[in-house]
N, C-alpha and C positions, 0 to 999 in steps of 0.2 A: 544692482551691485551692492555688496555688503557695506561699503563705507558710507552709503546713503541711508542705511538702516540705523536709526538713533539708538535702538536697544542693543544692536550688535556692537556699535562703536562704544557705547557705555560699558559693555562687558569687556571689550578690548582695553579700554582705559583702566578699568578696575584691575584686570589681570596684570597689565603693565605696571600699574602703581604697586600692586602687591609684591612684585618682583624688584621694585626699586628703580624702574626705568622711566617712570612718568610721575611728575609731581603736580600736574595741573588739575583742574576740576573734572569731575566725572559728569559731563554734560551731554555726552552723545555727539559731540561735534568733532569731526576728523580735522584737527588743526595741525600746524607745523610742529607743535610740541609732540603730538602723537606720532607723526612721521619720524621725528628725531629719536623718540623712544624706541620705535621699531628698528631704526638703523643701529642703535646701540645694542639691542637684543641680537640682531643679525650678526653684528661683529663678534659678540661674546659667544654665540653659538656656531661660529665659523661658517655662516651662511654668506651668500652673495649679498653685499650691502646695497640695498636699493631704497630703503626708507618707505617701502610700500608693503601693503598687506599681501603676503604670498601664502601659498599653502604650507610651506615649512614653518612660517611664523604661526599660522593658525594651529598647526600640530604642536609646536613648542608650548603654546599657551592652552592647549586642550580645548580649542574653540571649534565649533562646527564649520 
C-alpha cells in the first residue's frame, strides 16, 4: 500500500505543503496531520471527504 512507502508519503507531504494544506515535517510518516490535510484538499476540490489517499487525490496532486 502506498501510505507505507516512506518516499511516496514524503512526496505527498511535499505537495500538500506546497499547496498550503500541510504544515508538518516532510518525514514520510502518514500522520493524522497528513490525513487532515487530505480532507481539506478533498473539501476544496469538491471530492467526497474521507481524509484518505484516494485516486482523485493522487490525480489532483499529480502523483502516480
